[in-house]
N, C-alpha and C positions, 0 to 999 in steps of 0.2 A: 463726703462720699456717700450718696444715698444708695443703700443696698437693701436686701430683704431681711426680714427678722430672722429667718433660718440661718443666714450667713453669720449673723452676730451670735445667735444662741447656740448653734451647734459647736462653735468654738468654746463657748462658756461651758456647755455640757461636757465636752471632751476634757477640758482643763479644770473643771470643778469650781467655777466662780459664778457670781450673780451679776446681772446687768440691770441697772436702774431703768425703769420705763416711766418717764416723767410726763404728767399731763400738762397741757398748756391751753390757755383760752385767749391769749393775746400776744403781741410782739414781745412785751417785757418779760413774760415768763419763758417764752421760747428762747429769747436772746440769752437769758440767764442760764438756761440748760446748756447751750452751746459754749458759753464762757466757762462754765464749770467743767465740761468735758475737756475743753482745751487745757485748763489748769491741771486737771487730774490725769490727762492723757488716757482718757477712757472712751470706749464705745458707748453709744447711747441709743435708746429707743424713745422717740418722742411720740406721744399719743394724744389723740383728741377723741372725746366722746361725741355722741350724736348731738348732745346739747351744746357742746363747744363748737361743733361744726355749724349748727344753726346760728349761733352767736357771731362767729367770724365769717361764715361763708366758706364753702369747701374749697373754692378757688384761692381764697386768701390763705387758708391753712396750708395748702400744698405749696403755694407760691412762696410764702415766708420760709418754709423748710428748704425749698430749693435754693433760695438766695443765701441762707445761712450755711447750707452745706457747701456752697461754692466759696463762701468766705473762709470756711474751715475745711478744706478738701481732704485733710489727713484724718478727719474724725469719721469712723464708720457710724452711720446713722440709719435707722429704719423709721419710717413713718407709719404708725399703727392706728387702726380704728379700735377704740376701746369700747367694749360692750355693744357691739352691733346687735340690734334686736331682730333683724330680718334679713332674708337673702337680698332684698332690694337695697337695703342700707349698705350691706357689704359690697354689692356690685357697684353702687354709686361711688364708694370710696376707691375701689380697685380701678374703675374707669377714670377717676379723677387723678390718679397717680400715687395712691397709698401703696406701700410695699409690703404691708402686713395688715391683716384684719382679724378681729375677734368676732365670732358668732356666739352670742350668749343665749343658748336655749336651755340653760340649766334648770329653769323653772318648769319646763315641760317634762312629761314622763320620758324615761330613758330612750325608748324607741323613737319618739318624736324628735328628741334632741339629736340622736344619731342620724336620722334621716335628713334633718335640716343642715346639720354640720357637713354631712357627706355632699349635699348639693352645693354648699358654699366652697368646699374644698375642690370639687371638680372644676368649678368656674375659676377660682383663684389660681389653681395650679396651671390651668390652661393659659393664664396671663403671667405666670412666673411670680405669683404673690404667695406669701406664707399665711397660714391660718392657725389661730388659737381657738380653743373651745374650753368649756368649763363643765365639770361634773360635781354634784353636791350643791349644798346651799351655804352661802357665806353667813354664818351666824356664830358669834362667840360661844365657846363651850366652857362650862364651869365644872368645878371639882365634883359637884353633887349630881351631875347629869347622869341618867341611867344609860346602860349599854344600848338599849333599844332606841332611846332618844338620840344618842350619838350616831348610831348607824343610820338613822333616818335623815340626819343632816349632813354627815360627812361622806366623802367619796368612798365608794365600794371598789376595792382593788380588782376584783373579778370583772366588774363592769368596765373599769378603766382599761384593762387589757383588751377586752372585746371591742370597746369603743375606738381605741387607737388603731387596732388592727383593721377594723372595718372601714373607718372613715379616712384613714391615712392623714389625720390631722398632724400638723408640724410640732405643736407644743400644746400642753394641756394645763389648765388651772384646776388643781384638786382642792376641794374644800377640806381644810384640816383644822379649822377652828378660828380663823380670822373673820373680820367683818369690815364693811366699808365705813368710812367716816372717822370722826374723832372718838366716838363712844363705842369701843370694841368689846370691853369686858366689864361685867358687874363686879367680879371678884378678882382674884389674881389671874394674870394672863396664863392661858393654857393652850398649847398646840399639840396635835397628835403626830409626833415625829415618827413613831413606828409605822403608822399608816402611810405616811409620806414615803418612807424608805421602801415599803412594799410596793407602792404604786410606781416608784422609780424603777425598781427591779423588774416589774411586770411589763412596763411600757418602753423603757430605755430611750426616752426622748426628753428634750428640755421641758421642765415643769415651771409653772408660774405661780407666784404668791400674790394674790389680791389682798387688799386691805392691809398693806404692809407699812403704813406710816407709823413712825415711832414716837412722835411728839417729844423730842429731846427737851430736857429740863430748861436749857437756855432759851429755846423757842417758846416754851410755855411761859416762862418768866417775862419775856419781852411782851408777849401778848397780854398777859395779866397786867403788867405795869402800864400798858397803854390804855387800859380801861376795858379790856376784853374779858369775857367770861367763858371758860371751857367746861364749867360744870363737872369738875372731877373726871374729865376724860382720861383714858389710858390708851397709849399706843402699844406697838409691839416692841419689846425691849431689844436692844442691839444684840444681846447674847442669843435671843431667839432667832433673829435674822441669820446670824452666823450658823446656828445649828440647822436651820432650814436649808441653807446652802449646802452644808455637809450632807444633808439628807436628799439632795437632788434638785433643789430650786435653782433656776438659772435666770429667770426674769422676775424682777421685783417691782410691783406697781407702787408708785409714790405720788400722791396728790395732796392729801390733807396737810402734811408738814409744810409743803410749799405755800399753800394758801395762808396758813397761820403765820408763817414767817414774813410773808409779803405784807399782809394786812397790819401786822404789828408795827412795822416801820412806817406805813402810810399814816396810821393813827398817831404814831409818835410825832411825826412832823406836824400833823394837824393840831395836836394838843399844844405843841411848843409855840406855834405862831398862827393865830387865827386870821391873820391878814394874808397868809400865803396862798397863792393860787397858780403858781408855776408848776405844772405837772411833773416837770423834770426833777423838781425838789422833792416830790413825793416818791417818784418811781425809781430814782437812782439808788437811794439807800435800800429800798425794797428789793431791787434786783440783787444788790450786794449781799443782802441777808440770805436770799434764796440760793445764791451761788455758794455761800458758806455751808449751808445745809447739804447741798448736793455733793460738793467736794468731799465732805466728811462721809457721806453715805457711800460714795464710790469706793472709798478706802475700806469701809466695813464690808461691802459686798464682794470686794476683791477684783473689781474691774479696773481700778486705777493702774496705770502703766501697762495696760494690755493692748495698746495700739502698736 
């Protein structure tokens, strides 16, 4: 059942749990997301970046989601544009059939971010589509970072309140200390939960955690055993994810974990048999591994059995 992001996240906001927003770039990854949601009885947000759309074609991305949502009609699913960089990019996604878009103008000064977000919100809401925006910069924070440095990077609760009130954005991604990719923290992981709680209190809307991949130990071990190298990467610990949800996070973006789990199994098959060229032999165990990761994550986020 293809619905808006707000329909999924307002329920999570009201009941206090998180919903996984899983990135896809091909059929195998998207199929695994739906299989996991079916197993966990969980709502899902499936999201494609501008790069993924360029790779798949926007019509293919939308078409695959429609087909799979009909295959699993009981699963609430939103199709989300991840990190749209312009009004036109968001408009293209909306016009193509996306039910949720993110306008990421967080690298601009506050007033420019606000104005661009407001423009996207006005168009999206006229089409019945939900909008996500971001404040602050996604950069891992360390124990020895100064207060002024932290305030320069992380979300300002005063600005968050003004931003949400003015733009009428549906959900907000506050920078609280995570970063994208596998290499999030130089030292011990550290997130600013007090700041998160204050933003939630001031805005009272669903909040989004970007850069939320955890890199579980079994995923790391499988990748390393297949010949991969993660160069000491550190993800967001499960306890931190649970604490973030208690603090008001309702949408949790997950991409890196899925890629690592998928490629570990592809490489494992290739290593075991260098005569193998049947794509199904590579992709079937890869999808099964990704499903395992997502079902586990749905349980941790609290979205399992929420349909």
